[in-house]
PDB file as gemmi writes it, atoms N, CA and C in Angstrom:
CRYST1    1.000    1.000    1.000  90.00  90.00  90.00 P 1                      
ATOM      1  N   THR A   1      79.707 107.492  90.433  1.00  0.00           N  
ATOM      2  CA  THR A   1      80.234 107.993  89.168  1.00  0.00           C  
ATOM      3  C   THR A   1      80.516 106.830  88.232  1.00  0.00           C  
ATOM      4  N   GLU A   2      80.889 107.155  87.043  1.00  0.00           N  
ATOM      5  CA  GLU A   2      81.234 106.136  86.050  1.00  0.00           C  
ATOM      6  C   GLU A   2      82.740 105.867  85.996  1.00  0.00           C  
ATOM      7  N   LEU A   3      83.467 106.288  87.012  1.00  0.00           N  
ATOM      8  CA  LEU A   3      84.914 106.126  87.008  1.00  0.00           C  
ATOM      9  C   LEU A   3      85.324 104.664  86.858  1.00  0.00           C  
ATOM     10  N   ASP A   4      84.694 103.765  87.586  1.00  0.00           N  
ATOM     11  CA  ASP A   4      85.033 102.347  87.484  1.00  0.00           C  
ATOM     12  C   ASP A   4      84.856 101.846  86.056  1.00  0.00           C  
ATOM     13  N   LEU A   5      83.762 102.194  85.438  1.00  0.00           N  
ATOM     14  CA  LEU A   5      83.496 101.797  84.051  1.00  0.00           C  
ATOM     15  C   LEU A   5      84.553 102.357  83.102  1.00  0.00           C  
ATOM     16  N   ILE A   6      84.920 103.602  83.292  1.00  0.00           N  
ATOM     17  CA  ILE A   6      85.941 104.239  82.446  1.00  0.00           C  
ATOM     18  C   ILE A   6      87.287 103.543  82.602  1.00  0.00           C  
ATOM     19  N   LEU A   7      87.689 103.296  83.858  1.00  0.00           N  
ATOM     20  CA  LEU A   7      88.980 102.640  84.091  1.00  0.00           C  
ATOM     21  C   LEU A   7      88.996 101.240  83.496  1.00  0.00           C  
ATOM     22  N   ARG A   8      87.959 100.476  83.734  1.00  0.00           N  
ATOM     23  CA  ARG A   8      87.905  99.097  83.226  1.00  0.00           C  
ATOM     24  C   ARG A   8      87.877  99.067  81.695  1.00  0.00           C  
ATOM     25  N   SER A   9      87.163 100.008  81.082  1.00  0.00           N  
ATOM     26  CA  SER A   9      87.103 100.029  79.613  1.00  0.00           C  
ATOM     27  C   SER A   9      88.459 100.347  78.997  1.00  0.00           C  
ATOM     28  N   ARG A  10      89.340 100.941  79.774  1.00  0.00           N  
ATOM     29  CA  ARG A  10      90.695 101.246  79.294  1.00  0.00           C  
ATOM     30  C   ARG A  10      91.723 100.226  79.768  1.00  0.00           C  
ATOM     31  N   GLY A  11      91.269  99.189  80.436  1.00  0.00           N  
ATOM     32  CA  GLY A  11      92.170  98.133  80.889  1.00  0.00           C  
ATOM     33  C   GLY A  11      93.020  98.505  82.085  1.00  0.00           C  
ATOM     34  N   ILE A  12      92.638  99.510  82.813  1.00  0.00           N  
ATOM     35  CA  ILE A  12      93.415  99.962  83.974  1.00  0.00           C  
ATOM     36  C   ILE A  12      93.127  99.046  85.151  1.00  0.00           C  
ATOM     37  N   GLN A  13      94.201  98.554  85.775  1.00  0.00           N  
ATOM     38  CA  GLN A  13      94.072  97.629  86.899  1.00  0.00           C  
ATOM     39  C   GLN A  13      94.658  98.174  88.190  1.00  0.00           C  
ATOM     40  N   SER A  14      95.408  99.262  88.099  1.00  0.00           N  
ATOM     41  CA  SER A  14      96.062  99.843  89.275  1.00  0.00           C  
ATOM     42  C   SER A  14      95.659 101.291  89.418  1.00  0.00           C  
ATOM     43  N   VAL A  15      95.585 101.750  90.678  1.00  0.00           N  
ATOM     44  CA  VAL A  15      95.340 103.167  90.941  1.00  0.00           C  
ATOM     45  C   VAL A  15      96.417 103.674  91.883  1.00  0.00           C  
ATOM     46  N   ILE A  16      96.891 104.868  91.611  1.00  0.00           N  
ATOM     47  CA  ILE A  16      97.888 105.516  92.453  1.00  0.00           C  
ATOM     48  C   ILE A  16      97.189 106.647  93.183  1.00  0.00           C  
ATOM     49  N   MET A  17      97.150 106.536  94.504  1.00  0.00           N  
ATOM     50  CA  MET A  17      96.396 107.457  95.338  1.00  0.00           C  
ATOM     51  C   MET A  17      97.267 108.597  95.846  1.00  0.00           C  
ATOM     52  N   THR A  18      96.773 109.821  95.675  1.00  0.00           N  
ATOM     53  CA  THR A  18      97.385 111.022  96.246  1.00  0.00           C  
ATOM     54  C   THR A  18      96.231 111.920  96.692  1.00  0.00           C  
ATOM     55  N   GLY A  19      96.525 112.945  97.453  1.00  0.00           N  
ATOM     56  CA  GLY A  19      95.463 113.895  97.767  1.00  0.00           C  
ATOM     57  C   GLY A  19      95.502 114.451  99.162  1.00  0.00           C  
ATOM     58  N   VAL A  20      94.471 115.221  99.446  1.00  0.00           N  
ATOM     59  CA  VAL A  20      94.325 115.893 100.738  1.00  0.00           C  
ATOM     60  C   VAL A  20      93.299 115.133 101.564  1.00  0.00           C  
ATOM     61  N   ALA A  21      93.472 115.211 102.850  1.00  0.00           N  
ATOM     62  CA  ALA A  21      92.655 114.476 103.818  1.00  0.00           C  
ATOM     63  C   ALA A  21      92.914 112.980 103.659  1.00  0.00           C  
ATOM     64  N   THR A  22      94.164 112.611 103.857  1.00  0.00           N  
ATOM     65  CA  THR A  22      94.602 111.223 103.730  1.00  0.00           C  
ATOM     66  C   THR A  22      93.657 110.280 104.459  1.00  0.00           C  
ATOM     67  N   ASN A  23      93.279 110.647 105.664  1.00  0.00           N  
ATOM     68  CA  ASN A  23      92.491 109.758 106.515  1.00  0.00           C  
ATOM     69  C   ASN A  23      91.010 109.726 106.161  1.00  0.00           C  
ATOM     70  N   ILE A  24      90.562 110.576 105.257  1.00  0.00           N  
ATOM     71  CA  ILE A  24      89.145 110.588 104.901  1.00  0.00           C  
ATOM     72  C   ILE A  24      88.998 110.311 103.406  1.00  0.00           C  
ATOM     73  N   CYS A  25      89.250 111.297 102.587  1.00  0.00           N  
ATOM     74  CA  CYS A  25      89.026 111.169 101.143  1.00  0.00           C  
ATOM     75  C   CYS A  25      89.937 110.124 100.498  1.00  0.00           C  
ATOM     76  N   VAL A  26      91.216 110.207 100.779  1.00  0.00           N  
ATOM     77  CA  VAL A  26      92.167 109.301 100.131  1.00  0.00           C  
ATOM     78  C   VAL A  26      91.926 107.866 100.596  1.00  0.00           C  
ATOM     79  N   GLU A  27      91.769 107.680 101.903  1.00  0.00           N  
ATOM     80  CA  GLU A  27      91.554 106.322 102.413  1.00  0.00           C  
ATOM     81  C   GLU A  27      90.235 105.734 101.907  1.00  0.00           C  
ATOM     82  N   SER A  28      89.188 106.533 101.886  1.00  0.00           N  
ATOM     83  CA  SER A  28      87.889 106.043 101.397  1.00  0.00           C  
ATOM     84  C   SER A  28      87.983 105.601  99.944  1.00  0.00           C  
ATOM     85  N   THR A  29      88.644 106.396  99.135  1.00  0.00           N  
ATOM     86  CA  THR A  29      88.795 106.056  97.718  1.00  0.00           C  
ATOM     87  C   THR A  29      89.676 104.823  97.550  1.00  0.00           C  
ATOM     88  N   ALA A  30      90.744 104.736  98.337  1.00  0.00           N  
ATOM     89  CA  ALA A  30      91.632 103.572  98.259  1.00  0.00           C  
ATOM     90  C   ALA A  30      90.890 102.294  98.639  1.00  0.00           C  
ATOM     91  N   ARG A  31      90.102 102.347  99.700  1.00  0.00           N  
ATOM     92  CA  ARG A  31      89.346 101.163 100.112  1.00  0.00           C  
ATOM     93  C   ARG A  31      88.324 100.763  99.046  1.00  0.00           C  
ATOM     94  N   ASP A  32      87.657 101.742  98.481  1.00  0.00           N  
ATOM     95  CA  ASP A  32      86.682 101.464  97.435  1.00  0.00           C  
ATOM     96  C   ASP A  32      87.356 100.812  96.231  1.00  0.00           C  
ATOM     97  N   ALA A  33      88.517 101.338  95.844  1.00  0.00           N  
ATOM     98  CA  ALA A  33      89.260 100.763  94.718  1.00  0.00           C  
ATOM     99  C   ALA A  33      89.675  99.327  95.030  1.00  0.00           C  
ATOM    100  N   PHE A  34      90.145  99.092  96.241  1.00  0.00           N  
ATOM    101  CA  PHE A  34      90.543  97.738  96.635  1.00  0.00           C  
ATOM    102  C   PHE A  34      89.355  96.782  96.551  1.00  0.00           C  
ATOM    103  N   MET A  35      88.203  97.214  97.035  1.00  0.00           N  
ATOM    104  CA  MET A  35      87.005  96.372  97.024  1.00  0.00           C  
ATOM    105  C   MET A  35      86.520  96.087  95.591  1.00  0.00           C  
ATOM    106  N   ARG A  36      86.953  96.918  94.646  1.00  0.00           N  
ATOM    107  CA  ARG A  36      86.614  96.702  93.238  1.00  0.00           C  
ATOM    108  C   ARG A  36      87.741  95.993  92.493  1.00  0.00           C  
ATOM    109  N   ASN A  37      88.675  95.441  93.272  1.00  0.00           N  
ATOM    110  CA  ASN A  37      89.781  94.616  92.747  1.00  0.00           C  
ATOM    111  C   ASN A  37      90.846  95.376  91.973  1.00  0.00           C  
ATOM    112  N   TYR A  38      91.070  96.639  92.313  1.00  0.00           N  
ATOM    113  CA  TYR A  38      92.200  97.371  91.751  1.00  0.00           C  
ATOM    114  C   TYR A  38      93.410  97.159  92.651  1.00  0.00           C  
ATOM    115  N   TYR A  39      94.588  97.249  92.063  1.00  0.00           N  
ATOM    116  CA  TYR A  39      95.835  97.241  92.821  1.00  0.00           C  
ATOM    117  C   TYR A  39      96.046  98.682  93.289  1.00  0.00           C  
ATOM    118  N   VAL A  40      96.097  98.889  94.599  1.00  0.00           N  
ATOM    119  CA  VAL A  40      96.128 100.230  95.185  1.00  0.00           C  
ATOM    120  C   VAL A  40      97.535 100.580  95.655  1.00  0.00           C  
ATOM    121  N   VAL A  41      98.000 101.763  95.243  1.00  0.00           N  
ATOM    122  CA  VAL A  41      99.279 102.312  95.692  1.00  0.00           C  
ATOM    123  C   VAL A  41      99.004 103.694  96.263  1.00  0.00           C  
ATOM    124  N   LEU A  42      99.353 103.908  97.524  1.00  0.00           N  
ATOM    125  CA  LEU A  42      99.192 105.222  98.147  1.00  0.00           C  
ATOM    126  C   LEU A  42     100.560 105.884  98.235  1.00  0.00           C  
ATOM    127  N   VAL A  43     100.680 107.089  97.695  1.00  0.00           N  
ATOM    128  CA  VAL A  43     101.956 107.806  97.678  1.00  0.00           C  
ATOM    129  C   VAL A  43     102.021 108.701  98.917  1.00  0.00           C  
ATOM    130  N   ASP A  44     102.827 108.278  99.873  1.00  0.00           N  
ATOM    131  CA  ASP A  44     102.937 108.921 101.181  1.00  0.00           C  
ATOM    132  C   ASP A  44     103.223 110.419 101.088  1.00  0.00           C  
ATOM    133  N   ASP A  45     104.255 110.794 100.333  1.00  0.00           N  
ATOM    134  CA  ASP A  45     104.659 112.201 100.290  1.00  0.00           C  
ATOM    135  C   ASP A  45     103.845 113.040  99.307  1.00  0.00           C  
ATOM    136  N   CYS A  46     102.802 112.469  98.735  1.00  0.00           N  
ATOM    137  CA  CYS A  46     101.879 113.221  97.875  1.00  0.00           C  
ATOM    138  C   CYS A  46     100.472 113.207  98.469  1.00  0.00           C  
ATOM    139  N   SER A  47     100.391 112.938  99.764  1.00  0.00           N  
ATOM    140  CA  SER A  47      99.133 112.917 100.495  1.00  0.00           C  
ATOM    141  C   SER A  47      99.367 113.628 101.823  1.00  0.00           C  
ATOM    142  N   ALA A  48      98.310 114.235 102.335  1.00  0.00           N  
ATOM    143  CA  ALA A  48      98.457 114.945 103.611  1.00  0.00           C  
ATOM    144  C   ALA A  48      97.105 115.097 104.292  1.00  0.00           C  
ATOM    145  N   THR A  49      97.166 115.342 105.570  1.00  0.00           N  
ATOM    146  CA  THR A  49      95.974 115.688 106.333  1.00  0.00           C  
ATOM    147  C   THR A  49      96.389 116.638 107.444  1.00  0.00           C  
ATOM    148  N   TYR A  50      95.445 117.025 108.262  1.00  0.00           N  
ATOM    149  CA  TYR A  50      95.690 118.075 109.244  1.00  0.00           C  
ATOM    150  C   TYR A  50      96.491 117.617 110.452  1.00  0.00           C  
ATOM    151  N   ARG A  51      96.489 116.325 110.727  1.00  0.00           N  
ATOM    152  CA  ARG A  51      97.231 115.799 111.874  1.00  0.00           C  
ATOM    153  C   ARG A  51      98.088 114.617 111.424  1.00  0.00           C  
ATOM    154  N   GLN A  52      99.352 114.661 111.741  1.00  0.00           N  
ATOM    155  CA  GLN A  52     100.302 113.626 111.316  1.00  0.00           C  
ATOM    156  C   GLN A  52      99.863 112.232 111.763  1.00  0.00           C  
ATOM    157  N   GLU A  53      99.335 112.117 112.978  1.00  0.00           N  
ATOM    158  CA  GLU A  53      98.935 110.793 113.462  1.00  0.00           C  
ATOM    159  C   GLU A  53      97.775 110.208 112.645  1.00  0.00           C  
ATOM    160  N   HIS A  54      96.916 111.064 112.104  1.00  0.00           N  
ATOM    161  CA  HIS A  54      95.841 110.579 111.233  1.00  0.00           C  
ATOM    162  C   HIS A  54      96.410 110.087 109.906  1.00  0.00           C  
ATOM    163  N   HIS A  55      97.368 110.830 109.380  1.00  0.00           N  
ATOM    164  CA  HIS A  55      98.044 110.437 108.134  1.00  0.00           C  
ATOM    165  C   HIS A  55      98.713 109.072 108.319  1.00  0.00           C  
ATOM    166  N   GLU A  56      99.464 108.943 109.402  1.00  0.00           N  
ATOM    167  CA  GLU A  56     100.182 107.699 109.659  1.00  0.00           C  
ATOM    168  C   GLU A  56      99.224 106.533 109.914  1.00  0.00           C  
ATOM    169  N   GLY A  57      98.081 106.812 110.532  1.00  0.00           N  
ATOM    170  CA  GLY A  57      97.079 105.771 110.746  1.00  0.00           C  
ATOM    171  C   GLY A  57      96.566 105.208 109.429  1.00  0.00           C  
ATOM    172  N   THR A  58      96.317 106.100 108.475  1.00  0.00           N  
ATOM    173  CA  THR A  58      95.868 105.649 107.160  1.00  0.00           C  
ATOM    174  C   THR A  58      96.953 104.848 106.456  1.00  0.00           C  
ATOM    175  N   LEU A  59      98.192 105.301 106.535  1.00  0.00           N  
ATOM    176  CA  LEU A  59      99.283 104.546 105.911  1.00  0.00           C  
ATOM    177  C   LEU A  59      99.320 103.131 106.470  1.00  0.00           C  
ATOM    178  N   SER A  60      99.151 103.011 107.772  1.00  0.00           N  
ATOM    179  CA  SER A  60      99.139 101.702 108.413  1.00  0.00           C  
ATOM    180  C   SER A  60      97.959 100.864 107.932  1.00  0.00           C  
ATOM    181  N   ASN A  61      96.776 101.459 107.862  1.00  0.00           N  
ATOM    182  CA  ASN A  61      95.591 100.734 107.384  1.00  0.00           C  
ATOM    183  C   ASN A  61      95.789 100.211 105.972  1.00  0.00           C  
ATOM    184  N   ILE A  62      96.323 101.055 105.102  1.00  0.00           N  
ATOM    185  CA  ILE A  62      96.527 100.641 103.706  1.00  0.00           C  
ATOM    186  C   ILE A  62      97.522  99.495 103.644  1.00  0.00           C  
ATOM    187  N   GLU A  63      98.649  99.636 104.345  1.00  0.00           N  
ATOM    188  CA  GLU A  63      99.670  98.587 104.322  1.00  0.00           C  
ATOM    189  C   GLU A  63      99.167  97.273 104.907  1.00  0.00           C  
ATOM    190  N   LEU A  64      98.299  97.343 105.901  1.00  0.00           N  
ATOM    191  CA  LEU A  64      97.805  96.127 106.552  1.00  0.00           C  
ATOM    192  C   LEU A  64      96.818  95.332 105.709  1.00  0.00           C  
ATOM    193  N   GLY A  65      96.147  95.988 104.752  1.00  0.00           N  
ATOM    194  CA  GLY A  65      95.179  95.185 104.059  1.00  0.00           C  
ATOM    195  C   GLY A  65      94.627  95.685 102.751  1.00  0.00           C  
ATOM    196  N   PHE A  66      94.991  96.885 102.336  1.00  0.00           N  
ATOM    197  CA  PHE A  66      94.330  97.439 101.164  1.00  0.00           C  
ATOM    198  C   PHE A  66      95.258  97.796 100.006  1.00  0.00           C  
ATOM    199  N   GLY A  67      96.560  97.785 100.230  1.00  0.00           N  
ATOM    200  CA  GLY A  67      97.458  98.162  99.145  1.00  0.00           C  
ATOM    201  C   GLY A  67      98.888  98.334  99.600  1.00  0.00           C  
ATOM    202  N   VAL A  68      99.598  99.124  98.840  1.00  0.00           N  
ATOM    203  CA  VAL A  68     101.016  99.384  99.067  1.00  0.00           C  
ATOM    204  C   VAL A  68     101.202 100.871  99.319  1.00  0.00           C  
ATOM    205  N   VAL A  69     102.095 101.202 100.244  1.00  0.00           N  
ATOM    206  CA  VAL A  69     102.451 102.599 100.493  1.00  0.00           C  
ATOM    207  C   VAL A  69     103.874 102.798  99.990  1.00  0.00           C  
ATOM    208  N   THR A  70     104.081 103.874  99.254  1.00  0.00           N  
ATOM    209  CA  THR A  70     105.404 104.143  98.700  1.00  0.00           C  
ATOM    210  C   THR A  70     105.622 105.653  98.641  1.00  0.00           C  
ATOM    211  N   THR A  71     106.718 106.059  98.033  1.00  0.00           N  
ATOM    212  CA  THR A  71     107.045 107.483  97.879  1.00  0.00           C  
ATOM    213  C   THR A  71     106.960 107.879  96.407  1.00  0.00           C  
ATOM    214  N   SER A  72     106.908 109.175  96.173  1.00  0.00           N  
ATOM    215  CA  SER A  72     106.881 109.666  94.793  1.00  0.00           C  
ATOM    216  C   SER A  72     108.178 109.301  94.064  1.00  0.00           C  
ATOM    217  N   ALA A  73     109.297 109.312  94.771  1.00  0.00           N  
ATOM    218  CA  ALA A  73     110.575 108.953  94.150  1.00  0.00           C  
ATOM    219  C   ALA A  73     110.537 107.509  93.635  1.00  0.00           C  
ATOM    220  N   ALA A  74     109.944 106.614  94.408  1.00  0.00           N  
ATOM    221  CA  ALA A  74     109.854 105.215  93.979  1.00  0.00           C  
ATOM    222  C   ALA A  74     108.941 105.073  92.762  1.00  0.00           C  
ATOM    223  N   VAL A  75     107.831 105.793  92.746  1.00  0.00           N  
ATOM    224  CA  VAL A  75     106.927 105.749  91.593  1.00  0.00           C  
ATOM    225  C   VAL A  75     107.639 106.253  90.345  1.00  0.00           C  
ATOM    226  N   LEU A  76     108.340 107.369  90.480  1.00  0.00           N  
ATOM    227  CA  LEU A  76     109.068 107.924  89.331  1.00  0.00           C  
ATOM    228  C   LEU A  76     110.147 106.974  88.825  1.00  0.00           C  
ATOM    229  N   ARG A  77     110.855 106.312  89.730  1.00  0.00           N  
ATOM    230  CA  ARG A  77     111.888 105.331  89.314  1.00  0.00           C  
ATOM    231  C   ARG A  77     111.257 104.213  88.487  1.00  0.00           C  
ATOM    232  N   ILE A  78     110.122 103.717  88.934  1.00  0.00           N  
ATOM    233  CA  ILE A  78     109.455 102.641  88.203  1.00  0.00           C  
ATOM    234  C   ILE A  78     108.999 103.119  86.831  1.00  0.00           C  
ATOM    235  N   TRP A  79     108.364 104.301  86.782  1.00  0.00           N  
ATOM    236  CA  TRP A  79     107.907 104.833  85.501  1.00  0.00           C  
ATOM    237  C   TRP A  79     109.073 105.055  84.551  1.00  0.00           C  
ATOM    238  N   GLU A  80     110.168 105.616  85.057  1.00  0.00           N  
ATOM    239  CA  GLU A  80     111.335 105.872  84.207  1.00  0.00           C  
ATOM    240  C   GLU A  80     111.955 104.583  83.697  1.00  0.00           C  
ATOM    241  N   SER A  81     111.923 103.526  84.500  1.00  0.00           N  
ATOM    242  CA  SER A  81     112.499 102.251  84.068  1.00  0.00           C  
ATOM    243  C   SER A  81     111.660 101.578  82.984  1.00  0.00           C  
ATOM    244  N   ARG A  82     110.420 101.992  82.823  1.00  0.00           N  
ATOM    245  CA  ARG A  82     109.508 101.399  81.843  1.00  0.00           C  
ATOM    246  C   ARG A  82     109.562 102.109  80.482  1.00  0.00           C  
ATOM    247  N   ARG A  83     110.322 103.181  80.390  1.00  0.00           N  
ATOM    248  CA  ARG A  83     110.397 103.942  79.141  1.00  0.00           C  
ATOM    249  C   ARG A  83     111.044 103.168  78.033  1.00  0.00           C  
TER     250      ARG A  83                                                      
END                                                                             
């Protein structure tokens, strides 16, 4: 897709990851974003998959090398502080 081109043309450097199938769709997109030099943030409580251990495995993978894992409350606090 042209998503990378669109994000770069708007000066976007960070992506906040949420979604279903944490261990497949979300992780794949997060890794791709990392490889394209985006700052990756995965929102734990806004992502899910069918088995908790798969979800937790992805959180561990992201924290070990591809980005930051946080909560929606932390994201909202940061956004509110920037107003």
